[in-house]
PDB file of N, CA, C and O in Angstrom, chain B, residues numbered from 101:
ATOM      1  N   UNK B 101     -30.007 -33.265 -33.042  1.00  0.00           N
ATOM      2  CA  UNK B 101     -29.324 -32.783 -31.868  1.00  0.00           C
ATOM      3  C   UNK B 101     -29.058 -31.285 -31.959  1.00  0.00           C
ATOM      4  O   UNK B 101     -29.309 -30.549 -31.004  1.00  0.00           O
ATOM      5  N   UNK B 102     -28.536 -30.820 -33.133  1.00  0.00           N
ATOM      6  CA  UNK B 102     -28.249 -29.402 -33.305  1.00  0.00           C
ATOM      7  C   UNK B 102     -29.526 -28.575 -33.223  1.00  0.00           C
ATOM      8  O   UNK B 102     -29.547 -27.508 -32.609  1.00  0.00           O
ATOM      9  N   UNK B 103     -30.569 -29.067 -33.834  1.00  0.00           N
ATOM     10  CA  UNK B 103     -31.838 -28.333 -33.833  1.00  0.00           C
ATOM     11  C   UNK B 103     -32.370 -28.178 -32.413  1.00  0.00           C
ATOM     12  O   UNK B 103     -32.911 -27.130 -32.060  1.00  0.00           O
ATOM     13  N   UNK B 104     -32.218 -29.205 -31.611  1.00  0.00           N
ATOM     14  CA  UNK B 104     -32.691 -29.143 -30.225  1.00  0.00           C
ATOM     15  C   UNK B 104     -31.876 -28.131 -29.425  1.00  0.00           C
ATOM     16  O   UNK B 104     -32.434 -27.363 -28.641  1.00  0.00           O
ATOM     17  N   UNK B 105     -30.560 -28.128 -29.619  1.00  0.00           N
ATOM     18  CA  UNK B 105     -29.702 -27.169 -28.923  1.00  0.00           C
ATOM     19  C   UNK B 105     -30.014 -25.734 -29.346  1.00  0.00           C
ATOM     20  O   UNK B 105     -30.074 -24.837 -28.505  1.00  0.00           O
ATOM     21  N   UNK B 106     -30.209 -25.522 -30.629  1.00  0.00           N
ATOM     22  CA  UNK B 106     -30.555 -24.187 -31.123  1.00  0.00           C
ATOM     23  C   UNK B 106     -31.898 -23.755 -30.560  1.00  0.00           C
ATOM     24  O   UNK B 106     -32.061 -22.600 -30.165  1.00  0.00           O
ATOM     25  N   UNK B 107     -32.846 -24.652 -30.519  1.00  0.00           N
ATOM     26  CA  UNK B 107     -34.154 -24.344 -29.950  1.00  0.00           C
ATOM     27  C   UNK B 107     -34.062 -23.979 -28.484  1.00  0.00           C
ATOM     28  O   UNK B 107     -34.737 -23.055 -28.029  1.00  0.00           O
ATOM     29  N   UNK B 108     -33.236 -24.692 -27.742  1.00  0.00           N
ATOM     30  CA  UNK B 108     -33.046 -24.381 -26.327  1.00  0.00           C
ATOM     31  C   UNK B 108     -32.372 -23.021 -26.152  1.00  0.00           C
ATOM     32  O   UNK B 108     -32.733 -22.255 -25.259  1.00  0.00           O
ATOM     33  N   UNK B 109     -31.401 -22.728 -27.000  1.00  0.00           N
ATOM     34  CA  UNK B 109     -30.703 -21.446 -26.924  1.00  0.00           C
ATOM     35  C   UNK B 109     -31.643 -20.292 -27.232  1.00  0.00           C
ATOM     36  O   UNK B 109     -31.639 -19.285 -26.524  1.00  0.00           O
ATOM     37  N   UNK B 110     -32.439 -20.422 -28.265  1.00  0.00           N
ATOM     38  CA  UNK B 110     -33.399 -19.379 -28.614  1.00  0.00           C
ATOM     39  C   UNK B 110     -34.411 -19.188 -27.498  1.00  0.00           C
ATOM     40  O   UNK B 110     -34.760 -18.057 -27.161  1.00  0.00           O
ATOM     41  N   UNK B 111     -34.881 -20.275 -26.928  1.00  0.00           N
ATOM     42  CA  UNK B 111     -35.826 -20.198 -25.822  1.00  0.00           C
ATOM     43  C   UNK B 111     -35.217 -19.468 -24.628  1.00  0.00           C
ATOM     44  O   UNK B 111     -35.878 -18.639 -24.004  1.00  0.00           O
ATOM     45  N   UNK B 112     -33.986 -19.766 -24.316  1.00  0.00           N
ATOM     46  CA  UNK B 112     -33.295 -19.110 -23.212  1.00  0.00           C
ATOM     47  C   UNK B 112     -33.110 -17.620 -23.485  1.00  0.00           C
ATOM     48  O   UNK B 112     -33.315 -16.792 -22.597  1.00  0.00           O
ATOM     49  N   UNK B 113     -32.728 -17.285 -24.703  1.00  0.00           N
ATOM     50  CA  UNK B 113     -32.569 -15.880 -25.067  1.00  0.00           C
ATOM     51  C   UNK B 113     -33.886 -15.120 -24.969  1.00  0.00           C
ATOM     52  O   UNK B 113     -33.908 -13.980 -24.502  1.00  0.00           O
ATOM     53  N   UNK B 114     -34.966 -15.728 -25.396  1.00  0.00           N
ATOM     54  CA  UNK B 114     -36.269 -15.072 -25.353  1.00  0.00           C
ATOM     55  C   UNK B 114     -36.703 -14.806 -23.910  1.00  0.00           C
ATOM     56  O   UNK B 114     -37.373 -13.808 -23.643  1.00  0.00           O
ATOM     57  N   UNK B 115     -36.337 -15.669 -22.998  1.00  0.00           N
ATOM     58  CA  UNK B 115     -36.669 -15.469 -21.591  1.00  0.00           C
ATOM     59  C   UNK B 115     -35.781 -14.408 -20.949  1.00  0.00           C
ATOM     60  O   UNK B 115     -36.211 -13.701 -20.037  1.00  0.00           O
ATOM     61  N   UNK B 116     -34.556 -14.300 -21.420  1.00  0.00           N
ATOM     62  CA  UNK B 116     -33.571 -13.393 -20.827  1.00  0.00           C
ATOM     63  C   UNK B 116     -33.706 -11.964 -21.333  1.00  0.00           C
ATOM     64  O   UNK B 116     -33.550 -11.012 -20.568  1.00  0.00           O
ATOM     65  N   UNK B 117     -33.994 -11.814 -22.612  1.00  0.00           N
ATOM     66  CA  UNK B 117     -34.025 -10.490 -23.211  1.00  0.00           C
ATOM     67  C   UNK B 117     -35.299  -9.740 -22.853  1.00  0.00           C
ATOM     68  O   UNK B 117     -36.406 -10.190 -23.150  1.00  0.00           O
ATOM     69  N   UNK B 118     -35.130  -8.606 -22.219  1.00  0.00           N
ATOM     70  CA  UNK B 118     -36.260  -7.746 -21.881  1.00  0.00           C
ATOM     71  C   UNK B 118     -36.334  -6.624 -22.910  1.00  0.00           C
ATOM     72  O   UNK B 118     -35.359  -6.379 -23.619  1.00  0.00           O
ATOM     73  N   UNK B 119     -37.461  -5.945 -23.003  1.00  0.00           N
ATOM     74  CA  UNK B 119     -37.551  -4.828 -23.949  1.00  0.00           C
ATOM     75  C   UNK B 119     -36.480  -3.754 -23.703  1.00  0.00           C
ATOM     76  O   UNK B 119     -35.912  -3.226 -24.659  1.00  0.00           O
ATOM     77  N   UNK B 120     -36.203  -3.431 -22.451  1.00  0.00           N
ATOM     78  CA  UNK B 120     -35.174  -2.429 -22.164  1.00  0.00           C
ATOM     79  C   UNK B 120     -33.788  -2.906 -22.574  1.00  0.00           C
ATOM     80  O   UNK B 120     -32.989  -2.127 -23.094  1.00  0.00           O
ATOM     81  N   UNK B 121     -33.506  -4.169 -22.343  1.00  0.00           N
ATOM     82  CA  UNK B 121     -32.212  -4.723 -22.738  1.00  0.00           C
ATOM     83  C   UNK B 121     -32.055  -4.704 -24.256  1.00  0.00           C
ATOM     84  O   UNK B 121     -30.992  -4.356 -24.770  1.00  0.00           O
ATOM     85  N   UNK B 122     -33.104  -5.074 -24.964  1.00  0.00           N
ATOM     86  CA  UNK B 122     -33.062  -5.040 -26.429  1.00  0.00           C
ATOM     87  C   UNK B 122     -32.898  -3.617 -26.944  1.00  0.00           C
ATOM     88  O   UNK B 122     -32.155  -3.385 -27.898  1.00  0.00           O
ATOM     89  N   UNK B 123     -33.585  -2.661 -26.321  1.00  0.00           N
ATOM     90  CA  UNK B 123     -33.478  -1.266 -26.726  1.00  0.00           C
ATOM     91  C   UNK B 123     -32.057  -0.750 -26.505  1.00  0.00           C
ATOM     92  O   UNK B 123     -31.511  -0.045 -27.353  1.00  0.00           O
ATOM     93  N   UNK B 124     -31.466  -1.101 -25.373  1.00  0.00           N
ATOM     94  CA  UNK B 124     -30.083  -0.694 -25.095  1.00  0.00           C
ATOM     95  C   UNK B 124     -29.112  -1.325 -26.082  1.00  0.00           C
ATOM     96  O   UNK B 124     -28.167  -0.673 -26.526  1.00  0.00           O
ATOM     97  N   UNK B 125     -29.336  -2.580 -26.427  1.00  0.00           N
ATOM     98  CA  UNK B 125     -28.479  -3.255 -27.404  1.00  0.00           C
ATOM     99  C   UNK B 125     -28.612  -2.594 -28.775  1.00  0.00           C
ATOM    100  O   UNK B 125     -27.610  -2.358 -29.451  1.00  0.00           O
ATOM    101  N   UNK B 126     -29.848  -2.294 -29.188  1.00  0.00           N
ATOM    102  CA  UNK B 126     -30.066  -1.640 -30.477  1.00  0.00           C
ATOM    103  C   UNK B 126     -29.407  -0.260 -30.485  1.00  0.00           C
ATOM    104  O   UNK B 126     -28.832   0.137 -31.498  1.00  0.00           O
ATOM    105  N   UNK B 127     -29.481   0.474 -29.377  1.00  0.00           N
ATOM    106  CA  UNK B 127     -28.830   1.776 -29.279  1.00  0.00           C
ATOM    107  C   UNK B 127     -27.325   1.629 -29.437  1.00  0.00           C
ATOM    108  O   UNK B 127     -26.690   2.426 -30.128  1.00  0.00           O
ATOM    109  N   UNK B 128     -26.755   0.620 -28.804  1.00  0.00           N
ATOM    110  CA  UNK B 128     -25.323   0.375 -28.901  1.00  0.00           C
ATOM    111  C   UNK B 128     -24.911   0.075 -30.350  1.00  0.00           C
ATOM    112  O   UNK B 128     -23.903   0.592 -30.832  1.00  0.00           O
ATOM    113  N   UNK B 129     -25.687  -0.753 -31.029  1.00  0.00           N
ATOM    114  CA  UNK B 129     -25.384  -1.099 -32.419  1.00  0.00           C
ATOM    115  C   UNK B 129     -25.512   0.142 -33.315  1.00  0.00           C
ATOM    116  O   UNK B 129     -24.653   0.393 -34.161  1.00  0.00           O
ATOM    117  N   UNK B 130     -26.582   0.910 -33.123  1.00  0.00           N
ATOM    118  CA  UNK B 130     -26.765   2.115 -33.924  1.00  0.00           C
ATOM    119  C   UNK B 130     -25.658   3.130 -33.654  1.00  0.00           C
ATOM    120  O   UNK B 130     -25.169   3.767 -34.586  1.00  0.00           O
ATOM    121  N   UNK B 131     -25.260   3.290 -32.406  1.00  0.00           N
ATOM    122  CA  UNK B 131     -24.144   4.191 -32.075  1.00  0.00           C
ATOM    123  C   UNK B 131     -22.868   3.755 -32.788  1.00  0.00           C
ATOM    124  O   UNK B 131     -22.142   4.587 -33.333  1.00  0.00           O
ATOM    125  N   UNK B 132     -22.599   2.465 -32.784  1.00  0.00           N
ATOM    126  CA  UNK B 132     -21.407   1.934 -33.449  1.00  0.00           C
ATOM    127  C   UNK B 132     -21.439   2.256 -34.942  1.00  0.00           C
ATOM    128  O   UNK B 132     -20.453   2.738 -35.500  1.00  0.00           O
ATOM    129  N   UNK B 133     -22.572   1.990 -35.583  1.00  0.00           N
ATOM    130  CA  UNK B 133     -22.703   2.240 -37.021  1.00  0.00           C
ATOM    131  C   UNK B 133     -22.562   3.732 -37.308  1.00  0.00           C
ATOM    132  O   UNK B 133     -21.827   4.125 -38.214  1.00  0.00           O
ATOM    133  N   UNK B 134     -23.257   4.553 -36.545  1.00  0.00           N
ATOM    134  CA  UNK B 134     -23.204   6.004 -36.762  1.00  0.00           C
ATOM    135  C   UNK B 134     -21.787   6.547 -36.590  1.00  0.00           C
ATOM    136  O   UNK B 134     -21.348   7.381 -37.382  1.00  0.00           O
ATOM    137  N   UNK B 135     -21.074   6.091 -35.577  1.00  0.00           N
ATOM    138  CA  UNK B 135     -19.699   6.545 -35.351  1.00  0.00           C
ATOM    139  C   UNK B 135     -18.781   6.136 -36.496  1.00  0.00           C
ATOM    140  O   UNK B 135     -17.933   6.918 -36.926  1.00  0.00           O
ATOM    141  N   UNK B 136     -18.947   4.928 -36.983  1.00  0.00           N
ATOM    142  CA  UNK B 136     -18.108   4.463 -38.098  1.00  0.00           C
ATOM    143  C   UNK B 136     -18.407   5.244 -39.374  1.00  0.00           C
ATOM    144  O   UNK B 136     -17.493   5.599 -40.118  1.00  0.00           O
ATOM    145  N   UNK B 137     -19.672   5.508 -39.620  1.00  0.00           N
ATOM    146  CA  UNK B 137     -20.051   6.237 -40.834  1.00  0.00           C
ATOM    147  C   UNK B 137     -19.544   7.679 -40.757  1.00  0.00           C
ATOM    148  O   UNK B 137     -19.027   8.212 -41.739  1.00  0.00           O
ATOM    149  N   UNK B 138     -19.692   8.298 -39.602  1.00  0.00           N
ATOM    150  CA  UNK B 138     -19.215   9.677 -39.437  1.00  0.00           C
ATOM    151  C   UNK B 138     -17.700   9.756 -39.518  1.00  0.00           C
ATOM    152  O   UNK B 138     -17.158  10.812 -39.844  1.00  0.00           O
ATOM    153  N   UNK B 139     -17.011   8.670 -39.231  1.00  0.00           N
ATOM    154  CA  UNK B 139     -15.554   8.640 -39.260  1.00  0.00           C
ATOM    155  C   UNK B 139     -14.957   8.484 -40.639  1.00  0.00           C
ATOM    156  O   UNK B 139     -13.744   8.611 -40.807  1.00  0.00           O
ATOM    157  N   UNK B 140     -15.785   8.212 -41.629  1.00  0.00           N
ATOM    158  CA  UNK B 140     -15.276   8.072 -42.994  1.00  0.00           C
ATOM    159  C   UNK B 140     -15.344   9.414 -43.709  1.00  0.00           C
ATOM    160  O   UNK B 140     -16.039  10.331 -43.272  1.00  0.00           O
ATOM    161  N   UNK B 141     -14.620   9.515 -44.804  1.00  0.00           N
ATOM    162  CA  UNK B 141     -14.620  10.750 -45.585  1.00  0.00           C
ATOM    163  C   UNK B 141     -15.648  10.730 -46.706  1.00  0.00           C
ATOM    164  O   UNK B 141     -15.804  11.716 -47.426  1.00  0.00           O
ATOM    165  N   UNK B 142     -16.334   9.636 -46.853  1.00  0.00           N
ATOM    166  CA  UNK B 142     -17.308   9.487 -47.937  1.00  0.00           C
ATOM    167  C   UNK B 142     -18.636  10.154 -47.568  1.00  0.00           C
ATOM    168  O   UNK B 142     -19.235   9.814 -46.548  1.00  0.00           O
ATOM    169  N   UNK B 143     -19.099  11.098 -48.389  1.00  0.00           N
ATOM    170  CA  UNK B 143     -20.399  11.722 -48.118  1.00  0.00           C
ATOM    171  C   UNK B 143     -21.573  10.824 -48.507  1.00  0.00           C
ATOM    172  O   UNK B 143     -22.707  11.054 -48.086  1.00  0.00           O
ATOM    173  N   UNK B 144     -21.292   9.810 -49.306  1.00  0.00           N
ATOM    174  CA  UNK B 144     -22.360   8.928 -49.771  1.00  0.00           C
ATOM    175  C   UNK B 144     -22.940   8.117 -48.624  1.00  0.00           C
ATOM    176  O   UNK B 144     -24.160   8.028 -48.480  1.00  0.00           O
ATOM    177  N   UNK B 145     -22.077   7.525 -47.808  1.00  0.00           N
ATOM    178  CA  UNK B 145     -22.603   6.737 -46.692  1.00  0.00           C
ATOM    179  C   UNK B 145     -23.277   7.634 -45.658  1.00  0.00           C
ATOM    180  O   UNK B 145     -24.222   7.206 -44.995  1.00  0.00           O
ATOM    181  N   UNK B 146     -22.804   8.876 -45.511  1.00  0.00           N
ATOM    182  CA  UNK B 146     -23.481   9.822 -44.615  1.00  0.00           C
ATOM    183  C   UNK B 146     -24.902  10.093 -45.094  1.00  0.00           C
ATOM    184  O   UNK B 146     -25.830  10.203 -44.293  1.00  0.00           O
ATOM    185  N   UNK B 147     -25.058  10.199 -46.396  1.00  0.00           N
ATOM    186  CA  UNK B 147     -26.369  10.519 -46.972  1.00  0.00           C
ATOM    187  C   UNK B 147     -27.315   9.327 -46.969  1.00  0.00           C
ATOM    188  O   UNK B 147     -28.531   9.505 -47.038  1.00  0.00           O
ATOM    189  N   UNK B 148     -26.777   8.119 -46.891  1.00  0.00           N
ATOM    190  CA  UNK B 148     -27.625   6.926 -46.957  1.00  0.00           C
ATOM    191  C   UNK B 148     -27.808   6.277 -45.580  1.00  0.00           C
ATOM    192  O   UNK B 148     -28.936   6.051 -45.143  1.00  0.00           O
ATOM    193  N   UNK B 149     -26.716   5.983 -44.911  1.00  0.00           N
ATOM    194  CA  UNK B 149     -26.763   5.204 -43.671  1.00  0.00           C
ATOM    195  C   UNK B 149     -27.304   6.009 -42.498  1.00  0.00           C
ATOM    196  O   UNK B 149     -28.124   5.499 -41.735  1.00  0.00           O
ATOM    197  N   UNK B 150     -26.868   7.245 -42.336  1.00  0.00           N
ATOM    198  CA  UNK B 150     -27.317   8.040 -41.192  1.00  0.00           C
ATOM    199  C   UNK B 150     -28.832   8.273 -41.186  1.00  0.00           C
ATOM    200  O   UNK B 150     -29.448   8.167 -40.126  1.00  0.00           O
ATOM    201  N   UNK B 151     -29.453   8.588 -42.327  1.00  0.00           N
ATOM    202  CA  UNK B 151     -30.919   8.695 -42.312  1.00  0.00           C
ATOM    203  C   UNK B 151     -31.623   7.373 -41.983  1.00  0.00           C
ATOM    204  O   UNK B 151     -32.673   7.371 -41.341  1.00  0.00           O
ATOM    205  N   UNK B 152     -31.052   6.270 -42.416  1.00  0.00           N
ATOM    206  CA  UNK B 152     -31.640   4.962 -42.085  1.00  0.00           C
ATOM    207  C   UNK B 152     -31.551   4.726 -40.577  1.00  0.00           C
ATOM    208  O   UNK B 152     -32.508   4.258 -39.960  1.00  0.00           O
ATOM    209  N   UNK B 153     -30.408   5.049 -39.991  1.00  0.00           N
ATOM    210  CA  UNK B 153     -30.263   4.907 -38.538  1.00  0.00           C
ATOM    211  C   UNK B 153     -31.275   5.797 -37.820  1.00  0.00           C
ATOM    212  O   UNK B 153     -31.872   5.389 -36.824  1.00  0.00           O
ATOM    213  N   UNK B 154     -31.464   7.000 -38.324  1.00  0.00           N
ATOM    214  CA  UNK B 154     -32.433   7.915 -37.728  1.00  0.00           C
ATOM    215  C   UNK B 154     -33.854   7.374 -37.828  1.00  0.00           C
ATOM    216  O   UNK B 154     -34.640   7.504 -36.890  1.00  0.00           O
ATOM    217  N   UNK B 155     -34.180   6.774 -38.953  1.00  0.00           N
ATOM    218  CA  UNK B 155     -35.517   6.185 -39.124  1.00  0.00           C
ATOM    219  C   UNK B 155     -35.713   5.009 -38.162  1.00  0.00           C
ATOM    220  O   UNK B 155     -36.793   4.855 -37.594  1.00  0.00           O
ATOM    221  N   UNK B 156     -34.703   4.196 -37.977  1.00  0.00           N
ATOM    222  CA  UNK B 156     -34.787   3.065 -37.040  1.00  0.00           C
ATOM    223  C   UNK B 156     -34.986   3.585 -35.622  1.00  0.00           C
ATOM    224  O   UNK B 156     -35.810   3.062 -34.872  1.00  0.00           O
ATOM    225  N   UNK B 157     -34.228   4.619 -35.259  1.00  0.00           N
ATOM    226  CA  UNK B 157     -34.385   5.196 -33.924  1.00  0.00           C
ATOM    227  C   UNK B 157     -35.804   5.723 -33.720  1.00  0.00           C
ATOM    228  O   UNK B 157     -36.400   5.516 -32.664  1.00  0.00           O
ATOM    229  N   UNK B 158     -36.340   6.401 -34.728  1.00  0.00           N
ATOM    230  CA  UNK B 158     -37.692   6.932 -34.623  1.00  0.00           C
ATOM    231  C   UNK B 158     -38.751   5.846 -34.575  1.00  0.00           C
ATOM    232  O   UNK B 158     -39.703   5.934 -33.800  1.00  0.00           O
ATOM    233  N   UNK B 159     -38.589   4.829 -35.398  1.00  0.00           N
ATOM    234  CA  UNK B 159     -39.590   3.764 -35.482  1.00  0.00           C
ATOM    235  C   UNK B 159     -39.677   2.946 -34.201  1.00  0.00           C
ATOM    236  O   UNK B 159     -40.756   2.503 -33.807  1.00  0.00           O
ATOM    237  N   UNK B 160     -38.530   2.750 -33.553  1.00  0.00           N
ATOM    238  CA  UNK B 160     -38.510   1.920 -32.345  1.00  0.00           C
ATOM    239  C   UNK B 160     -38.314   2.733 -31.070  1.00  0.00           C
ATOM    240  O   UNK B 160     -38.078   2.176 -29.998  1.00  0.00           O
ATOM    241  N   UNK B 161     -38.415   4.060 -31.197  1.00  0.00           N
ATOM    242  CA  UNK B 161     -38.292   4.967 -30.048  1.00  0.00           C
ATOM    243  C   UNK B 161     -36.991   4.697 -29.263  1.00  0.00           C
ATOM    244  O   UNK B 161     -37.004   4.447 -28.058  1.00  0.00           O
ATOM    245  N   UNK B 162     -35.887   4.760 -29.996  1.00  0.00           N
ATOM    246  CA  UNK B 162     -34.573   4.553 -29.404  1.00  0.00           C
ATOM    247  C   UNK B 162     -33.838   5.896 -29.434  1.00  0.00           C
ATOM    248  O   UNK B 162     -33.292   6.282 -30.467  1.00  0.00           O
ATOM    249  N   UNK B 163     -33.824   6.603 -28.310  1.00  0.00           N
ATOM    250  CA  UNK B 163     -33.172   7.912 -28.300  1.00  0.00           C
ATOM    251  C   UNK B 163     -31.650   7.797 -28.433  1.00  0.00           C
ATOM    252  O   UNK B 163     -31.050   6.804 -28.021  1.00  0.00           O
ATOM    253  N   UNK B 164     -31.044   8.824 -29.012  1.00  0.00           N
ATOM    254  CA  UNK B 164     -29.592   8.883 -29.138  1.00  0.00           C
ATOM    255  C   UNK B 164     -29.081   9.693 -27.954  1.00  0.00           C
ATOM    256  O   UNK B 164     -28.960  10.915 -28.041  1.00  0.00           O
ATOM    257  N   UNK B 165     -28.785   9.023 -26.857  1.00  0.00           N
ATOM    258  CA  UNK B 165     -28.437   9.689 -25.613  1.00  0.00           C
ATOM    259  C   UNK B 165     -26.964   9.956 -25.425  1.00  0.00           C
ATOM    260  O   UNK B 165     -26.532  10.213 -24.302  1.00  0.00           O
ATOM    261  N   UNK B 166     -26.174   9.906 -26.485  1.00  0.00           N
ATOM    262  CA  UNK B 166     -24.743  10.151 -26.259  1.00  0.00           C
ATOM    263  C   UNK B 166     -24.277  11.409 -26.905  1.00  0.00           C
ATOM    264  O   UNK B 166     -23.099  11.755 -26.808  1.00  0.00           O
TER     265      UNK B 166
END
């Protein structure tokens, strides 16, 4: 029963999610991560996490429009 419900949910999500919607969601998640990392005083996470976010943006062509 659970497997069938999960399968139906995944199927519904796949029909609903468009490339633009996914790109906007990924931008929102990356913005959240970048803001949190920039808000800390640790230079280590700035040196590690921010370049990873930049690579993800470049790889999936997700501009930072804010």
